[in-house]
C-alpha positions in Angstrom: 249.0 -3.0 54.3 250.6 -2.6 57.7 248.9 0.8 58.1 245.5 -0.8 57.3 246.1 -3.5 60.0 247.1 -1.0 62.6 244.1 1.2 61.7 241.7 -1.7 61.9 243.1 -2.8 65.3 242.7 0.6 66.9 239.3 1.1 65.4 238.1 -2.1 67.2 239.7 -1.1 70.5 237.0 -0.9 73.1 237.7 1.0 76.3 235.3 1.2 79.2 235.0 4.5 80.9 234.7 4.5 84.7 233.9 7.7 86.5 235.3 8.0 90.0 234.4 10.2 92.9 236.4 13.2 91.5 237.8 14.2 88.2 241.4 13.8 89.4 240.8 10.1 90.2 238.8 9.6 87.0 241.5 11.1 84.9 244.3 9.0 86.5 242.3 5.8 86.1 241.4 6.8 82.5 245.1 7.1 81.7 246.1 3.9 83.4 243.3 2.0 81.5 244.4 3.4 78.2 248.0 2.5 79.0 247.0 -1.1 79.8 245.1 -1.4 76.5 247.9 0.0 74.4 250.6 -2.0 76.2 248.6 -5.2 75.7 249.4 -4.9 72.0 253.0 -3.6 71.9 253.7 -4.4 68.2 250.7 -2.4 67.0 251.2 0.4 69.5 254.7 0.8 68.3 253.3 1.5 64.8 250.8 3.9 66.0 250.6 7.4 64.3 248.6 10.6 64.9 245.9 9.3 62.6 245.3 6.2 64.8 244.4 8.5 67.7 241.0 9.0 66.1 240.1 5.5 67.2 240.0 6.5 70.9 237.9 9.7 70.3 234.8 8.2 72.1 236.9 7.3 75.1 238.4 10.9 75.2 234.9 12.3 74.9 233.8 10.6 78.1 236.7 12.1 80.0 235.9 15.5 78.5 232.2 15.3 79.5 233.4 14.4 83.0 235.5 17.5 83.2 232.8 19.7 81.7 230.4 18.6 84.4 232.6 20.5 86.8 231.6 23.7 85.0 235.2 24.1 83.7 235.6 26.3 80.6 235.4 24.1 77.5 238.8 25.2 76.1 240.6 24.3 79.3 238.7 20.9 79.5 239.7 20.1 75.9 243.3 21.1 76.5 243.4 18.9 79.7 242.0 15.9 77.9 244.2 16.4 74.8 247.3 16.6 77.1 246.5 13.5 79.0 245.8 11.6 75.8 249.1 12.7 74.3 251.2 11.9 77.4 249.6 8.5 77.7 250.0 7.5 74.1 253.5 8.9 73.7 254.6 7.2 76.9 253.2 3.9 75.6 254.8 4.2 72.2 258.2 5.1 73.8 257.9 2.2 76.3 257.1 -0.5 73.7 259.9 0.8 71.5 262.3 0.6 74.4 261.2 -3.0 75.2 263.0 -4.2 72.1 266.2 -2.8 73.5 265.7 -4.4 76.9 266.8 -7.7 75.6 270.2 -6.2 74.8 270.9 -4.1 77.9 270.1 -4.5 81.6 270.6 -0.7 82.0 267.8 0.0 79.4 265.6 -2.5 81.2 266.1 -0.6 84.5 265.4 2.7 82.9 262.2 1.4 81.3 261.1 0.1 84.6 261.7 3.5 86.2 259.8 5.3 83.5 256.9 3.0 83.8 256.9 3.2 87.6 256.8 7.1 87.4 253.9 7.3 84.9 251.2 7.7 87.5 253.2 10.5 89.1 253.6 12.2 85.8 249.9 12.0 85.1 249.3 13.3 88.6 251.4 16.4 88.0 249.5 17.2 84.8 246.2 16.8 86.6 247.5 19.1 89.4 248.4 21.7 86.8 245.0 21.5 85.2 243.4 21.9 88.6 245.6 24.9 89.3 244.3 26.5 86.0 240.7 25.6 86.8 238.7 28.7 88.0 237.8 28.5 91.7 234.1 28.5 91.0 234.4 25.4 88.9 236.6 23.4 91.3 234.6 24.2 94.4 232.0 21.6 95.2 228.4 22.7 94.8 226.8 23.2 98.2 223.6 21.3 98.8 220.4 23.3 98.2 219.3 25.0 101.4 216.0 23.6 102.8 214.0 25.1 105.6 213.7 22.9 108.6 210.8 20.5 108.6 207.8 21.9 110.6 206.2 19.5 113.0 203.0 19.9 115.0 205.2 20.8 118.1 207.1 23.5 116.3 203.9 25.1 114.9 202.4 25.1 118.5 205.6 26.8 119.9 205.6 29.4 117.1 201.9 30.2 117.7 202.4 30.6 121.5 205.4 32.9 120.9 203.3 35.0 118.4 200.4 35.4 120.8 202.4 35.4 124.0 
């Protein structure tokens, strides 16, 4: 019965995907939003299992699409998104489990606070590692398409006078 409740809750979890100016920022904000959603329901998050991860598949797919738009090889993009998902969920599960012990120990409370504070840095390291593995062609921004300069009546007259000159 508890499994059914947890599964139902996570199946109704709605996460909005926000794409930012680059994938690194998008991924960081994605992880932080997922963490907020999970931490908002600590008792259910604590009971989360691998099977419950299916509930956020659509949310993970949006991050994957964002990475694939950078022309990153699909296996690398999938591994990156899977890693960020696992780190975020595992961090949340560990944090909510530790919250129970905070009531009993000030040292545990301090440690939980440090772990929580360092989460964005941990995600940043993973993102940096992914970017280091990304082929140079995929990580380089696309140059704008080259356009010939606009021709005005004055430039056409100058070109004609040079040609006949």
